[in-house]
C-alpha positions as CSV (number, residue, x, y, z in Angstrom):
1,M,115.6,93.5,155.4
2,S,112.3,94.6,157.0
3,I,109.0,94.5,155.1
4,W,108.8,98.3,155.2
5,A,112.2,98.6,153.6
6,R,111.1,96.2,150.8
7,V,108.0,98.3,150.3
8,G,110.1,101.4,150.0
9,I,112.3,99.9,147.3
10,I,109.3,98.8,145.3
11,C,107.8,102.3,145.4
12,V,111.1,103.8,144.2
13,L,111.2,101.4,141.2
14,I,107.5,102.1,140.3
15,A,108.2,105.9,140.4
16,G,111.2,105.5,138.2
17,A,109.3,103.5,135.6
18,V,106.5,106.2,135.5
19,L,109.1,108.9,134.9
20,F,110.8,106.9,132.2
21,V,107.5,106.3,130.3
22,S,106.6,110.0,130.7
23,A,110.0,111.0,129.2
24,L,109.3,108.7,126.2
25,R,105.9,110.4,125.6
26,A,107.6,113.8,125.7
27,V,110.0,113.0,122.8
28,P,108.9,115.1,119.8
29,L,107.1,113.1,117.0
30,D,109.7,114.2,114.4
31,D,112.5,112.6,116.4
32,V,110.6,109.3,116.8
33,Q,109.8,109.1,113.1
34,S,113.0,110.4,111.7
35,G,115.5,108.5,113.8
36,I,117.1,111.7,115.2
37,G,117.1,113.6,111.9
38,G,117.6,110.6,109.6
39,P,115.2,108.8,107.3
40,A,112.0,107.3,108.7
41,Q,112.8,103.8,110.0
42,T,109.5,101.9,109.2
43,P,107.1,102.7,106.4
44,P,103.6,103.5,107.9
45,S,100.6,101.4,107.3
46,A,97.5,102.6,105.4
47,A,95.6,102.7,108.6
48,D,98.2,104.9,110.2
49,A,98.0,107.3,107.3
50,I,94.2,107.5,107.4
51,V,94.1,108.3,111.1
52,G,97.5,110.0,111.2
53,P,99.4,111.4,114.1
54,E,97.8,114.3,115.9
55,A,98.9,117.8,114.8
56,R,100.8,119.6,117.5
57,P,99.5,123.0,118.5
58,G,101.6,125.9,117.4
59,V,103.6,123.8,114.9
60,L,103.0,124.0,111.2
61,D,104.2,120.5,110.2
62,S,101.1,118.5,109.2
63,S,98.1,118.8,106.9
64,R,95.9,118.1,109.9
65,T,96.9,121.6,111.2
66,C,95.0,122.9,108.2
67,Q,91.9,120.8,108.8
68,A,90.3,122.9,111.5
69,C,90.0,126.1,109.3
70,H,89.8,124.4,105.9
71,P,87.7,121.3,106.4
72,E,86.3,121.1,102.8
73,I,89.7,121.5,101.2
74,Y,91.2,119.1,103.6
75,A,88.5,116.5,102.7
76,E,89.2,117.0,99.0
77,W,92.9,116.5,99.6
78,M,92.3,113.3,101.7
79,S,90.3,111.8,98.7
80,D,93.1,112.7,96.3
81,R,96.0,110.5,95.2
82,H,98.5,113.1,96.5
83,S,97.5,112.3,100.0
84,Q,98.2,108.6,99.2
85,A,101.6,109.3,97.5
86,W,103.5,107.4,100.2
87,I,101.2,104.7,101.4
88,G,99.3,103.9,98.2
89,K,99.4,100.3,97.1
90,L,100.8,100.9,93.7
91,Y,103.7,103.1,94.9
92,T,104.4,100.6,97.7
93,E,104.7,97.8,95.1
94,L,106.8,99.8,92.6
95,S,109.2,101.1,95.3
96,N,109.8,97.6,96.7
97,N,108.0,98.5,99.9
98,H,109.6,102.0,100.1
99,Q,113.1,100.6,99.7
100,D,113.8,102.5,96.5
101,S,115.0,105.8,97.9
102,T,115.1,107.5,94.5
103,C,111.3,107.9,94.7
104,W,111.2,109.5,98.2
105,S,111.7,113.1,97.3
106,C,108.5,113.3,95.2
107,H,106.4,111.0,97.3
108,A,107.2,112.8,100.6
109,P,108.7,116.1,99.6
110,R,109.7,119.1,101.8
111,P,107.8,122.3,101.1
112,I,108.6,123.4,97.5
113,L,108.7,127.1,98.4
114,E,111.5,126.4,100.8
115,T,113.6,124.1,98.6
116,G,113.0,126.2,95.5
117,V,110.8,126.0,92.4
118,N,113.9,125.7,90.2
119,S,115.5,123.0,92.4
120,P,115.0,119.3,92.7
121,A,112.5,118.1,95.3
122,E,114.0,117.0,98.7
123,T,112.7,114.3,101.0
124,R,111.4,115.4,104.3
125,A,112.4,113.5,107.5
126,N,109.0,113.3,109.2
127,R,105.3,112.5,108.5
128,R,106.0,110.8,105.3
129,E,102.7,108.9,105.6
130,E,100.9,112.1,104.7
131,G,102.4,112.0,101.2
132,I,102.2,115.2,99.2
133,T,100.7,117.5,101.8
134,C,99.0,120.9,102.1
135,L,102.4,122.2,103.3
136,T,104.2,120.8,100.3
137,C,102.6,123.5,98.2
138,H,101.6,126.2,100.7
139,K,104.3,126.5,103.4
140,Q,107.1,128.9,103.4
141,G,108.9,129.2,106.7
142,R,106.3,130.2,109.4
143,H,103.7,131.3,106.8
144,V,101.1,129.8,104.5
145,I,101.2,131.0,100.9
146,G,98.5,130.7,98.3
147,P,98.2,131.5,94.6
148,R,96.2,134.7,95.1
149,R,96.8,137.8,97.2
150,D,94.0,138.5,99.6
151,P,93.0,142.2,99.5
152,Q,91.7,141.8,103.1
153,A,95.2,140.8,104.3
154,T,94.0,137.6,106.1
155,P,95.0,138.1,109.8
156,A,97.2,135.7,111.7
157,V,95.3,132.8,113.1
158,G,98.0,131.1,115.1
159,L,101.7,131.2,116.0
160,D,102.9,129.6,112.8
161,C,99.9,129.7,110.5
162,G,99.7,133.2,109.0
163,P,99.5,135.8,107.9
164,A,98.7,134.2,104.6
165,F,99.0,136.1,101.2
166,Q,101.0,139.0,102.6
167,A,102.4,141.4,100.1
168,R,105.9,140.8,101.3
169,Y,105.7,137.3,99.7
170,P,104.7,138.3,96.1
171,S,107.2,136.0,94.4
172,A,105.9,133.0,96.4
173,S,102.3,133.9,95.7
174,N,103.0,134.1,92.0
175,Q,104.8,130.8,91.9
176,T,102.1,128.5,93.4
177,G,99.9,127.1,90.7
178,T,102.4,127.6,87.8
179,N,103.5,124.8,85.5
180,E,107.0,125.1,86.9
181,F,105.7,124.6,90.4
182,C,104.1,121.3,89.4
183,G,107.2,120.4,87.4
184,V,109.4,120.1,90.5
185,C,108.0,116.5,90.6
186,H,106.0,116.1,87.4
187,N,108.7,117.2,84.9
188,L,111.1,114.4,85.8
189,H,110.0,112.7,82.6
190,G,109.2,115.9,80.7
191,T,105.5,116.2,81.3
192,C,105.6,120.0,81.8
193,D,107.9,120.4,78.8
194,E,105.4,118.5,76.7
195,F,102.6,120.8,77.8
196,N,104.7,123.9,77.1
197,G,105.1,122.7,73.5
198,S,101.3,122.2,73.0
199,R,98.6,124.5,71.8
200,Y,97.1,124.6,75.3
201,A,100.1,126.5,76.6
202,R,99.8,129.0,73.8
203,E,96.2,129.5,74.7
204,G,97.2,130.5,78.2
205,K,96.1,127.3,80.0
206,T,98.1,125.7,82.8
207,C,98.3,122.3,84.5
208,L,95.6,123.5,86.8
209,S,93.1,124.2,84.0
210,C,92.4,120.4,83.8
211,H,93.7,119.0,87.1
212,M,92.3,121.6,89.6
213,K,89.0,122.9,88.4
214,E,87.6,126.2,89.7
215,I,84.5,126.2,91.8
216,L,82.5,128.8,93.9
217,A,82.9,127.7,97.5
218,P,84.3,129.0,100.9
219,V,88.0,128.8,101.3
220,A,87.8,128.6,105.1
221,K,85.1,127.5,107.5
222,G,82.5,130.2,107.9
223,G,83.9,132.2,105.0
224,E,81.9,133.6,102.1
225,P,81.9,131.6,98.8
226,R,84.6,132.7,96.4
227,V,86.3,131.2,93.3
228,R,88.9,128.6,94.4
229,R,90.5,125.5,93.0
230,V,89.2,122.0,93.9
231,H,92.0,120.2,95.8
232,R,91.1,116.8,94.2
233,M,93.3,116.4,91.2
234,P,92.1,113.8,88.7
235,G,94.5,112.1,86.4
236,G,95.3,108.6,85.1
237,H,93.5,107.0,87.9
238,V,90.1,108.5,86.9
239,P,88.3,106.9,83.9
240,A,86.5,110.1,82.9
241,M,89.8,111.9,82.6
242,L,91.2,109.1,80.4
243,R,88.2,109.2,78.1
244,K,88.6,113.0,77.7
245,A,92.2,112.4,76.8
246,M,92.1,109.8,74.1
247,T,89.9,108.2,71.5
248,L,89.9,105.8,68.6
249,E,89.6,106.5,64.8
250,P,89.4,103.2,62.9
251,R,89.0,102.8,59.1
252,L,88.9,99.9,56.7
253,D,91.1,99.7,53.6
254,G,90.5,96.5,51.6
255,D,91.9,93.6,53.6
256,R,93.5,95.8,56.2
257,L,92.3,97.5,59.4
258,H,93.9,100.9,60.3
259,V,93.3,102.4,63.8
260,R,94.5,105.7,65.1
261,V,94.8,106.3,68.8
262,V,94.3,110.1,69.1
263,N,95.4,112.4,71.9
264,Q,92.3,114.5,71.8
265,G,92.4,116.3,75.1
266,A,95.6,115.8,77.2
267,G,98.0,118.7,77.3
268,H,100.9,116.3,77.5
269,R,101.9,113.0,75.9
270,I,99.9,109.9,76.6
271,P,100.9,108.2,78.7
272,T,103.2,110.6,80.5
273,D,105.2,111.0,83.7
274,A,105.9,107.4,84.6
275,R,107.6,104.6,82.7
276,H,105.4,101.9,84.3
277,R,102.2,103.2,82.6
278,A,101.0,102.0,79.2
279,I,98.2,102.1,76.7
280,R,97.3,99.0,74.7
281,L,95.0,98.6,71.7
282,F,93.5,95.1,71.1
283,A,91.5,93.8,68.2
284,E,89.2,90.7,68.3
285,F,87.8,89.3,65.1
286,F,84.5,87.4,64.7
287,D,83.1,85.4,61.8
288,S,79.6,85.9,60.3
289,Y,78.1,83.6,62.9
290,G,79.6,85.7,65.8
291,Q,82.1,83.1,66.7
292,P,85.6,84.4,67.8
293,I,88.5,83.8,65.4
294,I,91.6,82.4,67.0
295,L,94.8,83.8,65.7
296,R,98.5,83.3,66.2
297,S,100.3,86.0,68.1
298,S,103.9,87.1,67.3
299,S,105.1,84.5,69.9
300,G,103.2,81.8,68.1
301,R,100.6,81.3,70.8
302,P,96.9,81.1,69.9
303,E,95.0,84.2,71.0
304,R,91.6,85.8,70.5
305,A,92.8,89.4,71.0
306,V,95.5,90.8,68.7
307,L,97.7,93.5,70.3
308,M,97.7,96.2,67.6
309,D,99.7,98.8,69.5
310,L,101.7,99.3,72.7
311,I,102.1,103.0,73.7
312,R,104.7,103.6,76.4
313,L,107.7,105.5,77.8
314,F,110.0,102.4,78.1
315,Y,112.5,101.8,80.9
316,R,116.1,102.6,79.9
317,Q,117.2,99.0,80.2
318,E,114.5,98.0,77.6
319,H,116.4,100.0,74.9
320,K,113.3,101.0,73.0
321,E,112.2,104.3,71.6
322,P,109.1,105.8,73.3
323,T,105.8,105.4,71.5
324,Q,103.9,108.1,73.4
325,I,101.5,110.4,71.5
326,D,102.1,114.1,71.6
327,P,99.4,116.6,72.6
328,A,97.6,118.6,69.9
329,G,99.4,121.5,68.4
330,T,102.9,120.3,69.1
331,L,105.0,121.6,66.3
332,G,106.3,118.9,63.8
333,T,104.4,116.0,65.3
334,N,100.9,114.4,65.1
335,N,98.5,114.0,68.0
336,W,97.8,110.5,66.9
337,R,99.5,107.2,66.3
338,E,98.3,104.7,63.7
339,S,98.7,100.9,63.6
340,T,97.6,98.4,61.0
341,T,96.7,94.7,61.0
342,P,95.4,92.4,58.3
343,I,91.8,91.3,58.4
344,P,91.5,87.5,58.6
345,E,89.7,85.9,55.6
346,A,87.4,84.1,58.1
347,A,86.3,87.5,59.4
348,R,84.7,88.6,56.1
349,G,81.1,89.3,56.7
350,G,81.8,89.3,60.5
351,K,82.9,92.0,62.9
352,V,85.9,93.3,64.7
353,R,85.9,94.6,68.3
354,L,88.5,97.2,69.3
355,R,89.4,97.8,72.9
356,L,91.6,100.6,74.2
357,Y,93.0,100.0,77.7
358,Y,95.0,102.2,80.0
359,F,97.4,100.4,82.4
360,L,98.8,101.9,85.6
361,R,101.3,99.1,85.4
362,H,102.3,97.9,82.0
363,D,102.7,94.3,83.2
364,W,99.1,94.0,84.5
365,P,96.6,91.8,82.7
366,P,93.8,93.7,80.9
367,H,91.1,92.9,83.5
368,K,93.1,95.1,86.0
369,A,93.4,98.0,83.5
370,T,90.8,100.7,82.6
371,L,88.8,100.1,79.5
372,V,88.9,103.6,77.9
373,E,87.0,102.9,74.7
374,E,85.4,100.0,72.8
375,R,84.3,100.0,69.1
376,V,82.6,97.3,67.1
377,L,82.9,97.5,63.3
378,D,81.2,95.5,60.6
379,L,83.5,93.7,58.1
380,G,80.9,93.1,55.4
């Protein structure tokens, strides 16, 4: 074979390789991620989620499509736990690195307006790393739906994005922002039912009253300021919200200490929504010299801090009744839970320190939990 023949063969092979790589690049992102319509094959890393795949022009399938026109709202969503619903460390741990498929439908759901407010959430096949996206709440078919109708009839801004708020979608516009809308995912353990039984619901409040505050700000880039909701939704991960929700009411009665944990501000039970969360109340006693008093726990081990109460929605296999605290105004129940412990004789003339902790995982040690409140009482 001549040298020119060999050169020709090599050129043909190179050209074939280039065409093959080009074909791979042309495969739609959805097919690469979903395994030809099936579940995503490999959970994305946190770095992938922060950068994210590029939104495709003319395709309404990513929150990044919304970023160009709604940069402030997009930034709020990016800083919120909903955007981390799939790649967050806590969910990754609890789902056994995404192996537990029972969690998928609420951590990477299809648009609720497409699957139905009165239907269970369904898992989407692509872009799961974006978690609970703008489209989860605002997409219906080829349109974007919001909680208010725009009297100016916002014009179409792209092939698939718009027109938003059109009068022909009144039912969708009225559904976004309702408790039932949130309940598609958040009522699996009765959170919305708890709220509907509270005084807050009777006062006309909704989930958004506490978790999506109203501000005066532009909705879209270049727009005039108007009243809109903040798309950063604080909850159990935010200490300020926890301190609004609960407080301690201690009292002394002879040789006994009584402490109430009061649900003072949450519109649902505390804790709610997840069985892995917990509230713990500890008491530490000190003698008149300020020295800690070592006591025996129920297991017989010496401990400085006495666990006075454990407040939880237990797992089914634990076979324990829930100890959660109802919201204010729930008929037939109290919005507090009281526990009692004897005061050690050695603590007379000393003090007791009460600490109320909120645990995102009930099996964490206290130093990983949020200290919600601390009280020191004289035992003179």
